[in-house]
C-alpha positions as CSV (number, residue, x, y, z in Angstrom):
1,X,-68.4,-122.6,-146.8
2,X,-68.0,-120.6,-149.8
3,X,-71.0,-120.4,-151.2
4,X,-72.8,-119.8,-147.6
5,X,-70.0,-116.4,-147.3
6,X,-71.1,-115.8,-150.7
7,X,-74.9,-116.0,-150.1
8,X,-74.3,-113.7,-146.7
9,X,-72.2,-111.1,-149.2
10,X,-75.3,-111.2,-151.6
11,X,-78.0,-110.7,-149.1
12,X,-76.3,-108.1,-147.3
13,X,-75.7,-106.1,-150.8
14,X,-79.1,-106.4,-152.0
15,X,-80.9,-105.1,-148.6
16,X,-78.3,-102.0,-148.5
17,X,-78.6,-101.0,-152.2
18,X,-81.7,-99.7,-153.0
19,X,-82.7,-97.5,-156.2
20,X,-84.1,-94.7,-154.1
21,X,-82.3,-90.9,-153.5
22,X,-80.2,-90.2,-149.8
23,X,-82.0,-88.8,-147.7
24,X,-80.8,-85.7,-145.1
25,X,-83.0,-85.1,-142.2
26,X,-83.9,-81.6,-141.1
27,X,-82.1,-82.1,-138.5
28,X,-78.6,-82.7,-140.0
29,X,-78.2,-79.1,-140.3
30,X,-78.4,-78.4,-137.0
31,X,-76.0,-81.3,-136.2
32,X,-73.6,-80.4,-138.7
33,X,-73.7,-76.9,-137.2
34,X,-72.6,-78.5,-133.6
35,X,-69.9,-79.9,-135.1
36,X,-68.4,-77.1,-136.3
37,X,-68.6,-75.3,-133.2
38,X,-67.9,-78.4,-131.0
39,X,-64.7,-78.1,-132.9
40,X,-63.7,-74.5,-132.6
41,X,-64.3,-74.3,-129.3
42,X,-62.1,-77.8,-128.7
43,X,-59.3,-76.2,-130.9
44,X,-59.8,-72.5,-128.7
45,X,-59.6,-75.1,-125.1
46,X,-56.2,-76.6,-126.9
47,X,-55.0,-73.6,-128.0
48,X,-55.5,-72.1,-124.9
49,X,-53.6,-75.0,-122.8
50,X,-50.6,-74.9,-124.6
51,X,-50.0,-71.0,-125.3
52,X,-46.9,-71.0,-123.1
53,X,-45.4,-73.7,-125.3
54,X,-46.8,-73.0,-128.2
55,X,-45.3,-68.9,-127.7
56,X,-42.0,-70.3,-126.6
57,X,-41.9,-72.4,-129.6
58,X,-42.1,-69.5,-132.1
59,X,-40.3,-67.4,-129.6
60,X,-36.8,-66.3,-130.7
61,X,-34.5,-65.7,-128.3
62,X,-30.5,-64.6,-128.7
63,X,-28.4,-66.6,-126.9
64,X,-25.7,-63.8,-126.1
65,X,-28.3,-62.1,-124.0
66,X,-28.3,-64.3,-121.5
67,X,-26.7,-64.0,-118.0
68,X,-24.0,-66.6,-117.7
69,X,-24.8,-66.8,-113.8
70,X,-28.8,-68.0,-115.0
71,X,-27.3,-71.8,-116.4
């Protein structure tokens, strides 16, 4: 069984490893730009959804300015 796995690993490695250079497809640049735009739009949408929570997190309210009847 050990010989079987080692021969499988060796055949997989020899099929993956090659002496060629990596190739970037001409469409890779447009794909990376699409990923960047999608990430920015997703971040903007997420911030827009949670803007109230973000604002309340950074808002510093003076505890003495609250009315006692508001509790």
